[in-house]
C-alpha positions in Angstrom: 91.4 100.1 55.1 89.6 97.4 56.2 90.4 95.0 59.0 90.7 92.3 56.1 93.0 94.6 54.3 95.0 95.6 57.0 95.7 92.1 58.3 96.5 90.9 54.5 99.1 93.7 54.3 100.7 93.3 57.4 101.3 89.5 56.9 102.1 89.8 53.7 105.2 92.4 55.2 105.7 90.1 58.4 106.2 87.5 56.2 108.7 88.9 53.6 110.6 89.9 56.4 111.0 86.6 57.8 111.7 85.1 54.4 114.4 87.7 53.7 115.9 87.2 57.3 116.2 83.6 57.0 117.8 83.7 53.5 120.2 85.8 54.7 121.0 84.6 57.8 124.7 85.2 59.4 126.6 82.6 60.7 125.9 81.5 64.5 128.0 83.8 67.0 129.2 82.0 70.0 127.8 82.0 73.4 131.3 83.7 74.6 130.5 86.7 72.1 126.8 87.2 72.8 125.4 89.4 76.0 124.3 87.0 78.8 120.9 89.0 78.6 119.3 85.9 76.2 116.1 85.5 75.4 113.7 84.7 78.4 115.8 85.4 80.9 114.9 86.8 84.4 114.4 90.6 85.0 117.7 90.8 86.7 119.5 90.0 83.5 117.4 91.8 81.0 119.5 95.1 81.1 123.1 96.1 82.3 123.4 97.0 85.6 123.2 100.4 85.9 121.8 102.9 88.6 118.2 102.0 87.4 118.8 98.4 88.6 116.3 98.1 90.9 118.3 95.8 93.0 120.8 98.6 93.4 117.8 101.2 94.3 117.0 101.8 98.3 113.4 101.6 97.1 110.6 99.3 96.3 110.9 99.0 92.8 110.8 96.6 89.8 111.4 96.3 85.9 109.8 93.9 83.5 111.8 93.5 80.1 110.5 92.5 76.6 112.2 88.8 77.5 109.8 88.5 80.8 106.7 89.7 78.6 107.6 87.0 76.2 107.6 84.4 78.6 103.8 85.0 78.8 103.2 84.9 75.1 103.2 88.5 74.8 99.5 88.7 74.6 98.3 90.4 77.4 100.0 92.4 80.4 97.9 91.3 83.2 99.6 88.0 84.1 103.1 90.1 83.4 102.0 92.3 86.1 100.7 90.0 88.5 103.8 88.2 88.5 105.7 91.2 90.0 106.0 91.9 93.9 103.3 93.6 95.4 101.5 94.8 92.0 98.4 93.0 90.9 95.5 94.6 88.0 91.7 94.5 87.8 91.2 91.7 85.1 88.4 92.8 83.1 88.3 89.7 80.2 85.9 92.3 78.4 87.7 95.7 78.7 91.2 95.6 77.3 92.1 98.1 79.2 94.6 97.6 82.0 94.3 99.1 85.2 97.0 98.5 87.8 96.7 97.9 91.4 99.5 98.0 94.0 99.9 97.1 97.4 95.4 97.1 97.1 95.2 100.1 96.3 93.7 101.4 92.6 91.5 103.5 90.4 91.3 107.3 90.2 95.1 108.1 90.2 96.0 106.2 92.9 98.6 104.2 90.5 99.9 106.7 88.3 99.8 104.7 84.8 102.1 106.4 82.1 102.9 105.2 79.0 106.4 106.7 78.0 106.1 109.0 80.9 102.6 110.6 79.5 99.7 109.9 82.4 96.6 107.9 81.1 94.0 109.8 83.2 90.8 108.4 81.4 88.3 107.2 83.8 84.8 106.6 84.6 81.9 105.2 86.9 80.4 101.9 86.4 81.0 98.5 86.7 84.5 98.6 86.5 88.2 100.1 88.1 88.1 103.9 87.7 90.5 104.1 85.6 92.4 102.3 82.6 95.2 102.2 80.3 95.2 101.5 76.7 98.2 100.5 75.0 98.9 97.2 72.8 101.7 94.6 74.3 103.2 94.4 70.9 105.2 97.5 71.4 106.3 97.4 75.3 109.8 96.7 75.4 109.7 97.2 79.5 107.4 98.3 82.5 109.6 100.4 85.4 107.4 100.1 88.7 107.7 102.1 91.8 105.6 101.3 94.8 104.8 103.5 97.3 105.8 107.3 97.3 107.8 109.1 94.4 109.5 111.9 94.9 110.5 113.1 91.1 108.7 113.5 88.1 105.2 111.1 87.9 104.8 111.0 91.3 102.3 114.1 91.8 99.0 112.8 92.9 99.9 109.2 93.4 99.1 107.6 96.3 100.6 104.1 95.9 103.2 104.5 93.5 103.7 104.8 89.2 103.7 102.3 86.4 105.3 103.4 83.4 104.9 101.6 79.8 108.2 102.1 77.8 107.5 101.7 74.1 110.1 100.4 71.4 112.3 103.2 69.8 115.0 103.5 67.5 118.0 102.0 70.1 115.5 99.2 70.1 115.8 98.3 66.8 119.0 99.4 65.5 122.3 97.5 66.4 125.3 99.4 67.4 127.6 99.9 64.3 124.5 99.8 62.1 122.1 102.6 60.8 119.0 100.7 60.1 117.4 97.9 61.8 114.0 96.1 61.8 111.9 93.6 63.4 108.7 91.2 62.5 106.4 89.3 64.7 103.6 86.8 64.0 102.1 85.0 66.8 99.3 82.3 66.3 97.4 80.8 69.3 94.9 78.6 69.8 91.5 78.6 72.7 90.3 82.2 70.5 93.9 83.7 70.8 94.6 83.5 66.9 96.7 85.7 64.9 98.9 88.7 65.9 101.2 90.5 63.8 103.8 93.3 64.2 106.1 95.1 62.3 108.8 97.8 63.4 112.0 99.4 61.8 114.1 102.1 62.3 116.6 104.0 60.0 119.3 106.6 61.0 119.9 108.9 58.3 123.4 110.8 60.2 124.4 111.4 63.4 121.9 113.7 63.6 118.4 112.2 62.3 116.8 108.9 63.2 113.3 107.7 62.6 111.3 104.5 63.8 108.2 103.4 63.5 105.8 100.3 63.4 102.3 99.0 63.1 100.3 95.8 65.2 97.1 93.8 64.8 95.3 91.4 66.8 91.6 90.4 67.0 91.5 87.6 69.6 88.0 85.6 69.6 86.0 84.3 72.5 88.0 81.8 74.7 86.8 79.1 76.5 87.5 78.6 80.6 89.5 75.2 82.2 85.2 73.6 81.9 85.8 74.1 78.4 82.9 76.8 78.8 83.0 79.8 76.4 83.8 82.7 78.2 81.4 85.5 75.8 82.2 88.7 74.6 85.9 88.7 75.2 86.4 89.7 71.6 88.5 92.2 70.5 89.5 94.2 66.9 93.2 95.7 68.1 95.2 97.8 65.7 98.2 100.3 66.8 100.9 102.1 65.4 104.1 104.2 66.8 106.1 106.8 65.4 109.2 107.8 66.8 111.9 111.2 65.7 114.9 111.6 67.1 117.5 114.7 66.3 120.7 114.7 68.0 122.6 118.1 66.9 125.2 117.7 69.2 126.9 115.1 72.4 125.1 117.8 74.6 121.6 118.3 73.1 119.0 115.6 72.4 115.2 116.1 71.2 113.1 113.4 70.6 109.3 113.2 69.3 106.7 110.3 69.8 103.3 109.2 68.6 101.0 106.5 69.7 98.0 105.5 68.3 95.6 102.4 69.6 92.4 101.7 68.2 90.1 98.8 69.7 86.2 97.5 69.5 84.9 95.3 72.1 81.9 94.6 73.9 81.8 95.6 77.8 79.5 96.5 80.5 76.3 95.9 79.0 77.4 98.0 75.8 79.6 97.6 72.8 82.6 100.1 72.9 85.2 101.6 70.9 88.2 103.0 72.1 90.4 105.9 70.2 93.4 106.3 72.1 96.2 108.8 70.8 99.3 110.5 72.6 102.0 112.6 71.4 105.3 113.4 73.1 108.3 116.0 72.9 111.4 115.1 74.9 114.7 117.5 75.2 117.7 116.7 77.4 120.8 119.0 77.6 123.6 117.1 79.4 126.8 119.3 78.7 130.1 118.3 80.4 129.0 119.7 83.7 128.2 117.8 86.8 125.5 120.9 87.6 123.6 120.5 84.7 121.8 117.4 83.5 118.3 118.7 82.4 115.4 116.9 81.1 112.0 118.5 79.3 109.1 116.5 78.8 105.7 117.7 77.5 102.9 115.3 75.9 99.4 115.9 74.5 97.1 112.8 75.1 93.4 112.2 74.1 91.3 108.8 75.2 87.7 109.0 73.7 85.3 105.7 74.7 81.8 105.4 72.3 79.0 103.2 73.4 78.2 102.5 69.8 75.0 100.2 70.8 73.8 97.6 73.1 72.4 93.8 72.5 69.4 95.3 74.7 67.6 98.4 74.9 69.7 100.3 77.7 69.9 103.6 78.4 73.4 104.6 77.8 73.8 104.1 73.8 75.4 107.0 72.6 77.8 107.8 75.3 81.0 109.4 74.5 83.5 110.3 77.4 86.4 112.2 76.0 89.5 113.0 78.0 92.2 115.6 76.8 95.0 115.8 78.7 98.0 118.3 78.6 101.3 118.2 80.6 105.1 118.5 81.0 107.6 118.2 83.1 111.4 120.1 83.7 113.8 118.6 86.3 117.4 119.0 86.3 120.5 116.8 88.4 123.6 118.6 89.9 126.5 117.1 91.4 128.9 118.5 93.7 130.7 117.8 97.2 130.2 119.7 100.4 133.2 118.7 102.1 133.3 115.1 103.0 129.8 114.6 101.6 129.2 113.8 97.8 125.4 115.2 97.0 123.1 114.5 94.0 120.2 116.5 93.7 117.2 116.0 91.6 114.7 118.7 91.0 112.0 120.4 89.4 108.4 120.8 88.2 105.8 118.9 86.8 102.2 120.2 85.9 99.1 118.2 84.1 95.6 119.0 83.0 92.5 117.2 82.1 89.7 118.1 80.2 86.9 115.3 80.3 83.9 116.0 78.2 80.8 113.7 78.2 77.7 113.2 76.8 76.4 110.3 78.6 73.5 109.1 76.3 71.6 110.2 73.1 68.8 110.7 74.8 69.7 112.4 77.7 73.1 114.1 76.7 73.9 116.4 79.5 72.5 114.2 82.2 74.1 110.7 83.8 76.7 109.1 86.1 79.7 110.6 83.9 80.4 114.3 84.3 82.4 116.8 82.2 84.7 118.8 84.3 88.3 120.1 84.5 91.4 119.1 86.8 94.7 119.6 87.3 98.1 118.9 89.9 101.3 121.1 89.4 103.8 120.2 91.7 107.3 121.6 92.9 109.6 118.7 93.6 113.6 117.5 94.9 115.4 114.3 95.7 118.9 115.3 97.1 121.1 112.1 98.2 123.9 112.8 100.3 126.6 110.4 100.5 129.0 109.6 103.5 131.0 106.9 103.5 128.8 104.2 103.5 125.9 105.6 104.3 123.3 107.4 101.5 120.8 110.1 103.1 117.9 111.1 100.4 115.6 113.9 101.2 112.7 114.1 99.4 110.3 117.0 99.2 107.2 117.8 97.0 104.6 120.2 97.2 101.6 119.2 95.1 98.3 121.5 94.6 95.3 120.5 92.4 91.9 122.2 91.2 88.5 120.7 90.2 86.5 122.8 88.0 83.1 121.6 86.9 79.3 121.8 87.0 76.4 119.8 88.0 72.9 119.5 89.3 71.4 118.0 92.3 67.6 117.3 93.1 66.3 117.8 96.3 66.3 115.8 99.8 69.7 114.3 98.4 72.1 112.6 101.0 74.3 115.8 101.6 71.8 118.5 102.2 72.6 120.5 99.0 69.9 122.9 97.4 68.2 121.5 94.6 69.5 122.9 91.0 72.8 123.4 89.5 75.8 124.0 91.0 79.1 125.2 90.0 82.5 123.3 91.3 85.9 125.2 92.0 88.1 123.8 94.7 91.7 124.0 95.0 94.2 122.7 97.9 97.7 121.7 98.1 100.0 119.5 100.6 104.1 119.5 101.4 104.5 115.8 101.3 108.3 114.6 102.4 110.2 111.5 102.1 113.2 110.2 103.7 115.8 107.2 103.5 118.7 105.9 105.3 120.5 103.4 102.6 124.1 101.7 104.3 126.3 99.7 102.1 127.9 97.9 105.1 129.5 95.3 102.2 129.7 95.5 98.6 127.1 93.1 98.2 124.5 94.5 101.1 122.1 97.3 100.9 120.0 97.8 103.8 117.2 100.6 103.9 114.8 102.5 105.9 112.2 104.9 104.5 109.3 107.3 105.8 106.8 108.9 103.0 103.9 110.5 102.6 101.8 111.3 99.9 98.2 112.3 98.6 95.5 111.5 96.1 93.0 114.3 95.2 89.4 113.4 94.6 88.8 113.2 90.5 85.8 115.1 88.8 84.1 111.2 88.6 84.1 111.0 92.2 83.0 115.0 93.1 80.3 115.2 90.3 78.3 111.8 89.5 75.0 112.0 89.4 72.3 110.1 87.3 70.7 106.9 88.3 70.8 103.2 87.3 68.3 101.8 85.7 65.8 99.3 87.8 67.0 95.8 88.3 64.5 92.8 89.1 61.4 94.9 89.5 63.0 97.2 92.1 63.4 100.9 92.1 66.1 103.1 90.2 68.8 103.7 91.9 69.5 107.2 92.3 73.4 108.9 92.2 74.3 111.9 94.0 77.2 114.0 93.6 79.6 115.0 96.8 81.9 118.3 95.8 83.1 117.9 99.4 85.2 115.0 99.5 89.2 115.6 100.5 91.7 114.4 99.5 93.3 110.9 100.7 96.5 111.0 102.4 98.9 108.3 103.0 101.9 108.3 105.9 103.8 105.3 106.3 107.4 103.5 107.1 109.2 101.1 104.7 112.3 98.6 105.7 114.2 96.4 103.3 117.3 95.1 101.8 119.4 94.3 98.3 121.9 91.7 97.9 124.1 91.8 94.6 125.8 88.8 94.8 128.0 87.1 91.9 130.3 83.9 91.7 128.0 82.7 94.3 127.6 78.7 93.3 129.5 78.7 90.3 132.1 81.4 88.4 130.2 84.2 86.9 126.8 83.4 88.3 124.7 86.2 89.7 122.0 86.4 92.6 119.8 89.3 93.6 117.6 89.8 95.9 114.8 92.8 97.0 112.6 92.2 100.1 110.9 94.6 101.9 108.0 95.8 104.9 105.8 98.6 104.5 103.6 100.0 106.7 100.9 102.7 105.6 98.2 104.6 107.6 95.5 105.9 104.8 93.7 109.0 106.0 90.2 109.8 104.0 90.0 107.1 101.7 87.3 107.3 99.4 84.5 104.5 98.6 80.8 104.6 97.8 78.0 105.2 100.5 75.0 103.7 99.6 72.9 105.1 102.2 70.4 107.7 100.8 71.4 107.3 97.5 74.9 106.4 96.3 77.6 108.9 96.4 81.3 109.0 97.2 82.4 109.6 100.8 85.5 110.3 102.9 85.9 107.0 105.2 86.5 108.7 108.6 89.5 107.4 110.7 92.6 105.9 109.6 93.2 102.6 107.5 95.8 100.4 107.8 97.9 98.7 105.0 100.8 96.7 105.4 102.7 93.8 103.9 105.8 92.1 102.6 107.7 92.1 99.5 110.1 89.8 98.0 111.5 89.4 94.6 114.7 87.3 93.7 116.6 86.1 90.5 119.6 83.5 90.5 121.2 83.1 87.0 124.2 81.2 85.9 124.1 81.1 82.1 122.9 77.3 82.0 120.3 77.4 84.1 118.2 80.4 85.9 115.6 81.0 88.6 113.2 83.6 90.0 110.5 84.5 92.4 108.4 86.5 93.5 106.1 86.9 96.6 103.6 89.4 98.5 101.9 89.3 101.4 99.4 91.8 102.1 97.2 92.9 105.3 94.4 95.8 104.5 91.8 97.1 106.6 90.8 100.1 104.0 86.9 100.2 103.9 84.8 97.9 101.3 84.1 99.5 97.8 81.0 98.6 96.3 81.2 96.4 93.2 79.0 98.4 90.7 80.0 101.8 91.6 84.0 101.1 90.9 85.4 98.4 91.9 86.7 96.1 95.6 90.3 96.2 95.2 91.5 93.8 97.9 94.7 91.8 97.5 95.2 87.6 97.8 96.6 87.5 101.3 99.6 85.6 99.7 100.7 85.6 96.0 103.4 83.6 94.7 105.4 83.2 91.4 108.3 80.7 90.5 110.1 80.7 87.3 112.9 78.2 86.5 114.6 77.4 83.2 118.0 76.1 81.5 119.3 76.9 78.4 120.8 74.4 76.0 123.1 74.0 72.9 125.9 76.5 73.6 122.4 78.8 75.1 120.6 78.8 71.8 117.6 76.8 73.2 115.6 77.6 76.3 113.3 76.1 78.1 111.2 77.2 81.2 108.5 76.8 83.2 106.4 79.2 85.6 104.3 78.5 88.5 101.6 81.0 90.1 99.8 80.6 92.8 97.2 83.0 94.8 95.0 82.5 98.4 92.1 83.4 99.2 91.1 86.7 98.5 88.6 89.2 100.8 86.1 90.8 98.2 83.8 92.7 101.2 81.1 92.1 103.2 79.4 94.7 101.2 79.5 92.9 98.0 77.9 89.3 99.1 74.9 88.4 100.6 74.5 88.0 104.3 76.1 84.9 105.7 78.1 84.3 102.7 81.6 83.5 102.9 83.0 87.2 101.7 86.1 85.5 100.1 86.8 84.7 96.6 89.2 80.8 96.4 92.6 80.8 95.9 94.0 79.0 92.6 97.7 77.8 90.9 98.6 77.7 87.6 101.6 76.3 85.8 102.8 77.5 82.4 105.4 75.9 80.0 107.2 78.4 77.3 110.3 77.8 75.1 112.8 79.6 72.9 115.0 78.5 70.0 117.7 81.1 68.4 117.6 79.3 64.9 120.2 82.1 63.6 121.2 85.4 64.9 117.9 86.9 63.3 115.2 84.4 63.8 113.9 83.0 66.7 111.3 81.1 67.5 109.4 80.7 70.7 106.3 78.4 71.7 103.9 78.5 75.2 101.5 76.6 76.6 99.4 78.7 79.5 97.5 77.0 82.0 99.0 73.8 81.2 96.7 71.7 83.8 93.7 73.1 82.3 92.8 74.5 85.8 88.9 76.1 86.2 89.6 79.3 88.1 88.2 82.9 87.9 91.5 85.3 88.6 91.6 87.4 91.7 89.8 91.1 91.2 88.4 90.1 88.3 85.2 91.8 86.5 82.3 89.0 86.0 80.9 88.9 82.5 77.4 88.7 84.5 77.2 84.9 84.4 76.8 83.2 87.8 78.9 80.8 88.2 81.1 80.7 85.3 84.8 80.7 85.6 86.7 83.3 83.9 90.1 82.4 83.6 90.9 81.3 80.4 91.6 77.6 79.6 94.8 75.6 78.5 96.2 77.9 75.3 98.9 77.2 72.9 101.0 79.9 71.5 103.7 79.6 68.8 105.8 82.8 68.1 108.4 83.3 65.1 110.4 87.0 65.3 112.8 88.4 62.9 115.4 90.5 63.4 117.9 92.2 61.1 
């Protein structure tokens, strides 16, 4: 189906759903009968308070709900993630992938990015972050963030934390007591945002079988910055689809299958590219009436393919194809029992993932170039056991990770590592035991201080170990040669964290809620890997120990008629500088602040709010600027507005104004489109959204 036909069909379906919804609207439901988690609330009230509530966990965790994504217009996840404490992204205005940064660490698997628990290990070496996840914001219902070492499933090989993008499913579409549900969303934005539409529906055939699916389309154009200048080659053509199947033969057993297809065409890194991402999941749970068994089994297949279709000039990588096929699974169980006065909850299991990377570097020279083919895998055995005695919780985590790297390469004579010229085989493996211990106290019902010591490690990647080829000459200079380094050692993190949670109700008014989480972290990083320019470009382990430390604060207050939230991050990093162009530097701004305030009027059907976002100057490293030049990027402040009106129980209208004052700026940690002096921050943009649910 062509793009135009795809859009026509999707627009027709969306319009039909909107008309059907408004034509059969139910009577308004009194505010007292509705959940307090109305549209556009702060994250603290998006979901019911469960054990997953970040303000109830003695760890550096955050959750982002769909309402918060809608506050930003639902068009991009970068700004949403950047407003979460301790979290940032590599903002590539041309590449639509998400590259999550936690505490100044990004790329090459330092942060495990997942979609529905599926690892996104697609990577390439170039003028970009070394790792992207491709996901359509239209289908995201929430984002779960863990900062620091993770003891359970998903934490294998992750140095700085995990981020999981959860997509829409049956329970998100079907209300309790019904057997079907659907939603349609249509958004139009100025400043190149254009139209974006999505339709999703679910049907429950009986108590055993249910199905959900959806399609989405968006094709933003080039946008203008705050100076009115066009930021070129920011065009995209996104189409995605999702399918979920659920089988529940009994209350004890549940089996779910999922499929997620994402396609996009864009121009980045000097080439016209297309991305085809396909992932499939199978999830089984067994939860009998037993404190000893709470079994979870998850398996996945994930394939991401990138093609370089052409270029504006005759460049050497035309015809490049990078194909990453990933397979993985995890099995875990939770047992609960007592040992005398101790209440014990033990979660334990195994996880494994394997990636097969197949690269054709160009049509002209398919078997040689900067990106290498190869295989990598990590297997892990893990446990996290909570011992509770009175007001104290002791959480003891232990995981053993083992990695393997397998590939082939070739090296020329006089290389920096002194390797003999010619082909060679890479076959490396190593393992490490990583502990994590947390002590949390609950001296008052609303107060929970905690302290943690944790270790983690990250294995070198195929991209880092087997890089090769050369870069075309610049300004008449010589070609730049790249060399592999099969001797790279894993990065290791060891650190402390101290923090506290506060969950207090009825603070200023009856029924209000105050939530607060604050923490300080201090991490030593050994063997940190960066590019080395001396004698030819290659990746190396930097000697010695580098310190990364900082403070993270998140808070939210909700009184029904009004709400507010804030986030603050201070980061001080002594990590060695990374060369932009062979990867990308990842220093966070020293200070990052965001604040949201809002009110609900007319029986809480109308929500009005504003958000302020501010960052200080950010260090980029002396290696990335000319001698004598200030190695810092300027700070900036932006202001957004948002509103939502619940017209009926089935139809809501929303509006957003981003960069209200048309500020001219370039986002920190952004990738330039190659035009000197061009501010890449999006100028003032208006967005209007209609969403129907029934």
